[in-house]
N, CA, C and O of each residue as an XYZ file, in Angstrom:
428
protein
N      38.810     28.459     44.876
C      39.737     27.346     44.946
C      39.048     26.050     44.552
O      39.668     25.179     43.942
N      37.768     25.915     44.894
C      37.041     24.692     44.580
C      36.966     24.463     43.079
O      37.124     23.336     42.610
N      36.722     25.546     42.313
C      36.642     25.403     40.861
C      37.973     24.940     40.294
O      38.002     24.117     39.379
N      39.077     25.458     40.826
C      40.403     25.059     40.353
C      40.641     23.584     40.632
O      41.096     22.853     39.752
N      40.341     23.140     41.839
C      40.563     21.748     42.221
C      39.693     20.827     41.374
O      40.139     19.754     40.968
N      38.453     21.235     41.104
C      37.555     20.419     40.287
C      38.033     20.341     38.845
O      37.851     19.314     38.192
N      38.643     21.414     38.334
C      39.101     21.446     36.948
C      40.419     20.715     36.762
O      40.744     20.315     35.643
N      41.173     20.532     37.810
C      42.493     19.917     37.698
C      42.453     18.540     37.032
O      43.268     18.297     36.142
N      41.547     17.618     37.412
C      41.525     16.314     36.741
C      41.232     16.419     35.248
O      41.677     15.573     34.473
N      40.497     17.434     34.835
C      40.191     17.633     33.420
C      41.436     18.052     32.662
O      41.659     17.593     31.542
N      42.253     18.918     33.252
C      43.417     19.459     32.562
C      44.672     18.591     32.676
O      45.596     18.762     31.881
N      44.734     17.672     33.632
C      45.936     16.846     33.779
C      46.274     16.048     32.520
O      47.444     16.006     32.138
N      45.292     15.406     31.853
C      45.641     14.711     30.609
C      46.143     15.676     29.532
O      46.998     15.313     28.725
N      45.619     16.894     29.517
C      46.082     17.896     28.552
C      47.533     18.256     28.814
O      48.311     18.437     27.877
N      47.898     18.360     30.087
C      49.277     18.694     30.433
C      50.233     17.602     29.967
O      51.325     17.896     29.482
N      49.832     16.361     30.111
C      50.687     15.262     29.674
C      50.868     15.290     28.164
O      51.977     15.099     27.665
N      49.781     15.528     27.433
C      49.861     15.603     25.972
C      50.669     16.814     25.531
O      51.418     16.732     24.556
N      50.536     17.908     26.213
C      51.218     19.147     25.841
C      52.726     19.028     25.940
O      53.442     19.723     25.220
N      53.220     18.176     26.801
C      54.670     18.028     26.962
C      55.336     17.544     25.678
O      56.535     17.747     25.487
N      54.563     16.902     24.794
C      55.132     16.381     23.557
C      55.036     17.366     22.393
O      55.514     17.057     21.301
N      54.446     18.521     22.586
C      54.258     19.488     21.510
C      55.524     20.286     21.237
O      56.330     20.490     22.145
N      55.716     20.747     19.984
C      56.872     21.593     19.682
C      56.696     22.988     20.271
O      55.575     23.408     20.559
N      57.800     23.703     20.449
C      57.752     25.069     20.979
C      57.004     25.982     20.013
O      56.991     25.737     18.807
N      56.387     27.024     20.536
C      55.609     27.965     19.734
C      56.316     29.307     19.644
O      56.875     29.793     20.626
N      56.285     29.905     18.448
C      56.832     31.245     18.247
C      55.892     32.326     18.783
O      56.282     33.489     18.892
N      54.661     31.950     19.117
C      53.670     32.926     19.562
C      54.107     33.678     20.812
O      53.692     34.818     21.023
N      54.928     33.064     21.632
C      55.337     33.687     22.892
C      56.568     34.575     22.739
O      57.015     35.179     23.714
N      57.116     34.662     21.544
C      58.350     35.421     21.318
C      58.101     36.884     20.980
O      59.048     37.625     20.717
N      56.850     37.308     20.983
C      56.531     38.695     20.641
C      55.440     39.209     21.574
O      54.685     38.420     22.142
N      55.354     40.531     21.733
C      54.281     41.077     22.571
C      52.921     40.851     21.906
O      52.814     40.809     20.681
N      51.919     40.712     22.713
C      50.567     40.527     22.191
C      49.713     41.728     22.582
O      49.755     42.759     21.911
N      48.957     41.610     23.632
C      48.130     42.723     24.093
C      48.817     43.353     25.293
O      49.009     42.699     26.319
N      49.185     44.609     25.167
C      49.838     45.320     26.272
C      48.726     45.984     27.087
O      48.060     46.900     26.603
N      48.532     45.529     28.300
C      47.454     45.998     29.156
C      48.005     46.992     30.168
O      48.958     46.697     30.889
N      47.398     48.167     30.214
C      47.797     49.219     31.149
C      47.130     48.957     32.497
O      45.904     48.937     32.601
N      47.943     48.758     33.516
C      47.407     48.564     34.867
C      47.982     49.661     35.764
O      48.877     49.424     36.575
N      47.449     50.846     35.594
C      47.890     51.978     36.408
C      49.233     52.548     36.002
O      50.035     52.911     36.863
N      49.492     52.634     34.706
C      50.744     53.200     34.228
C      51.818     52.165     33.931
O      52.849     52.503     33.349
N      51.605     50.946     34.308
C      52.522     49.842     34.023
C      51.848     48.960     32.978
O      50.668     48.635     33.107
N      52.591     48.575     31.949
C      52.018     47.737     30.896
C      52.520     46.306     31.030
O      53.722     46.044     31.052
N      51.556     45.387     31.118
C      51.918     43.979     31.149
C      51.524     43.344     29.820
O      50.591     43.798     29.157
N      52.238     42.298     29.440
C      51.972     41.571     28.216
C      50.978     40.456     28.508
O      51.195     39.640     29.403
N      49.884     40.425     27.745
C      48.838     39.420     27.909
C      48.644     38.701     26.591
O      48.554     39.341     25.544
N      48.577     37.377     26.626
C      48.374     36.570     25.431
C      47.231     35.607     25.692
O      47.336     34.727     26.546
N      46.125     35.774     24.950
C      44.952     34.914     25.104
C      44.683     34.157     23.809
O      44.949     34.655     22.715
N      44.156     32.956     23.951
C      43.777     32.127     22.814
C      42.558     31.304     23.210
O      42.314     31.068     24.393
N      41.797     30.873     22.215
C      40.632     30.040     22.463
C      39.414     30.846     22.844
O      39.488     32.061     23.029
N      38.305     30.171     22.959
C      37.045     30.795     23.353
C      36.316     29.882     24.331
O      36.529     28.670     24.357
N      35.469     30.484     25.117
C      34.671     29.718     26.059
C      34.168     30.600     27.178
O      34.621     31.733     27.345
N      33.226     30.074     27.948
C      32.642     30.853     29.036
C      33.569     30.956     30.242
O      33.382     31.823     31.095
N      34.556     30.086     30.317
C      35.533     30.102     31.400
C      36.882     30.521     30.837
O      37.242     30.126     29.728
N      37.622     31.311     31.585
C      38.969     31.702     31.177
C      39.966     31.121     32.163
O      39.875     31.358     33.367
N      40.917     30.359     31.645
C      42.014     29.836     32.461
C      43.166     30.829     32.352
O      43.575     31.183     31.247
N      43.689     31.278     33.483
C      44.788     32.247     33.495
C      46.031     31.557     34.039
O      46.008     30.958     35.114
N      47.118     31.654     33.275
C      48.372     31.017     33.645
C      49.377     32.064     34.089
O      49.664     33.010     33.355
N      49.900     31.897     35.263
C      50.898     32.777     35.850
C      52.234     32.045     35.807
O      52.300     30.863     36.144
N      53.283     32.723     35.402
C      54.599     32.096     35.320
C      55.069     31.581     36.670
O      55.005     32.309     37.660
N      55.543     30.335     36.732
C      56.015     29.785     37.998
C      57.376     30.337     38.395
O      58.231     30.553     37.536
N      57.578     30.560     39.648
C      58.871     30.955     40.215
C      59.496     32.144     39.500
O      60.710     32.190     39.300
N      58.658     33.109     39.114
C      59.190     34.310     38.489
C      59.465     34.185     37.009
O      60.040     35.103     36.424
N      59.077     33.081     36.371
C      59.222     32.966     34.927
C      58.182     33.830     34.240
O      57.187     34.223     34.851
N      58.410     34.121     32.985
C      57.419     34.848     32.192
C      56.349     33.872     31.720
O      56.439     32.670     31.971
N      55.340     34.395     31.037
C      54.227     33.574     30.572
C      54.627     32.453     29.631
O      53.907     31.461     29.509
N      55.783     32.599     28.953
C      56.166     31.555     27.996
C      56.444     30.218     28.665
O      56.620     29.214     27.974
N      56.485     30.181     29.973
C      56.646     28.900     30.667
C      55.488     27.957     30.346
O      55.599     26.745     30.525
N      54.371     28.525     29.869
C      53.173     27.740     29.568
C      52.995     27.475     28.072
O      51.900     27.108     27.647
N      54.051     27.654     27.261
C      53.892     27.583     25.811
C      53.404     26.222     25.318
O      52.839     26.144     24.226
N      53.600     25.167     26.070
C      53.106     23.853     25.657
C      51.696     23.569     26.182
O      50.955     22.785     25.589
N      51.341     24.195     27.269
C      50.058     23.916     27.910
C      48.936     24.792     27.366
O      47.841     24.300     27.095
N      49.201     26.085     27.206
C      48.145     27.009     26.807
C      47.424     26.598     25.517
O      46.195     26.648     25.491
N      48.120     26.194     24.448
C      47.398     25.819     23.226
C      46.445     24.641     23.432
O      45.378     24.585     22.820
N      46.826     23.723     24.277
C      45.949     22.575     24.537
C      44.708     22.990     25.313
O      43.605     22.543     24.996
N      44.869     23.828     26.313
C      43.726     24.311     27.089
C      42.839     25.175     26.198
O      41.613     25.124     26.307
N      43.454     25.974     25.312
C      42.704     26.861     24.419
C      41.840     26.082     23.423
O      40.940     26.660     22.813
N      42.088     24.818     23.252
C      41.217     23.997     22.401
C      39.858     23.779     23.047
O      38.904     23.396     22.371
N      39.761     24.023     24.368
C      38.536     23.747     25.115
C      37.884     24.992     25.698
O      36.673     25.004     25.918
N      38.662     26.037     25.952
C      38.128     27.266     26.547
C      39.130     28.395     26.312
O      40.176     28.177     25.701
N      38.824     29.573     26.782
C      39.747     30.704     26.646
C      40.897     30.508     27.635
O      40.675     30.201     28.806
N      42.118     30.689     27.154
C      43.303     30.505     27.987
C      44.222     31.706     27.806
O      44.540     32.086     26.679
N      44.649     32.304     28.921
C      45.488     33.499     28.872
C      46.740     33.305     29.726
O      46.685     32.724     30.810
N      47.846     33.793     29.226
C      49.069     33.869     30.009
C      49.480     35.331     30.077
O      49.153     36.118     29.189
N      50.186     35.684     31.119
C      50.687     37.052     31.208
C      52.085     37.031     31.793
O      52.475     36.113     32.514
N      52.825     38.075     31.458
C      54.163     38.254     32.013
C      54.048     39.203     33.190
O      53.538     40.313     33.038
N      54.507     38.792     34.349
C      54.512     39.687     35.508
C      55.420     40.872     35.237
O      56.305     40.805     34.383
N      55.200     41.948     35.960
C      56.049     43.135     35.825
C      57.507     42.742     36.021
O      57.858     42.045     36.973
N      58.349     43.205     35.096
C      59.768     42.908     35.186
C      60.179     41.606     34.522
O      61.361     41.264     34.518
N      59.229     40.876     33.963
C      59.529     39.607     33.306
C      58.996     39.624     31.883
O      58.065     40.362     31.559
N      59.604     38.796     31.037
C      59.132     38.642     29.673
C      59.037     39.968     28.949
O      60.005     40.727     28.902
N      57.866     40.252     28.381
C      57.650     41.443     27.567
C      56.852     42.518     28.289
O      56.346     43.444     27.654
N      56.733     42.407     29.603
C      56.061     43.432     30.404
C      57.065     44.497     30.839
O      58.277     44.283     30.815
N      56.525     45.653     31.238
C      57.382     46.735     31.725
C      58.123     46.314     32.986
O      57.681     45.412     33.697
N      59.253     46.968     33.267
C      59.971     46.678     34.511
C      59.106     46.980     35.736
O      58.272     47.885     35.720
N      59.321     46.219     36.770
C      58.590     46.439     38.019
C      59.118     47.689     38.711
O      60.329     47.907     38.742
N      58.225     48.522     39.270
C      58.665     49.734     39.954
C      59.234     49.473     41.344
O      59.844     50.360     41.942
N      59.041     48.274     41.857
C      59.522     47.887     43.186
C      60.307     46.582     43.061
O      60.175     45.879     42.059
N      61.107     46.255     44.044
C      61.797     44.959     44.014
C      60.780     43.818     43.946
O      59.688     43.923     44.503
N      61.136     42.748     43.274
C      60.244     41.612     43.108
C      60.297     40.717     44.349
O      61.035     39.732     44.395
N      59.506     41.081     45.338
C      59.409     40.301     46.568
C      57.958     39.929     46.810
O      57.059     40.526     46.218
N      57.722     38.969     47.658
C      56.347     38.582     47.971
C      55.601     39.738     48.638
O      54.390     39.880     48.468
N      56.315     40.549     49.382
C      55.686     41.699     50.033
C      55.144     42.692     49.020
O      54.133     43.346     49.275
N      55.812     42.816     47.857
C      55.407     43.779     46.838
C      54.511     43.183     45.762
O      54.119     43.903     44.843
N      54.173     41.911     45.835
C      53.349     41.289     44.813
C      52.017     42.027     44.679
O      51.326     42.272     45.668
N      51.674     42.373     43.453
C      50.418     43.053     43.181
C      50.431     44.541     43.433
O      49.403     45.194     43.251
N      51.556     45.105     43.846
C      51.649     46.547     44.078
C      52.344     47.155     42.872
O      53.524     46.897     42.634
N      51.611     47.968     42.104
C      52.142     48.476     40.846
C      52.787     49.842     40.983
O      53.766     50.129     40.295
N      52.268     50.680     41.844
C      52.798     52.039     41.912
C      53.964     52.106     42.900
O      54.039     51.309     43.835
N      54.873     53.065     42.686
C      56.046     53.181     43.576
C      55.683     53.564     44.999
O      56.566     53.695     45.847
């Protein structure tokens, strides 16, 4: 958590700049389909660096919720977004999407 809090002031100006960027077609197609125990999630990474920033869709949105932010962060380090099970271009979730089932992939 400390690393996240320390990085926040660095990324806040990027977030403000990213709000003015045009939408990207990159999020409209599957990228890397990652098998996590028989369930495939869609992962999209850009940029390079020793640190990887991972973006999770807010409030059940898919990874495309970050389409304005990820390219800006990727200018400085590796940045990845993913679609949770049942959202975006990932496979359907095997369980209802509740907080109790978060992170549980098998039925």
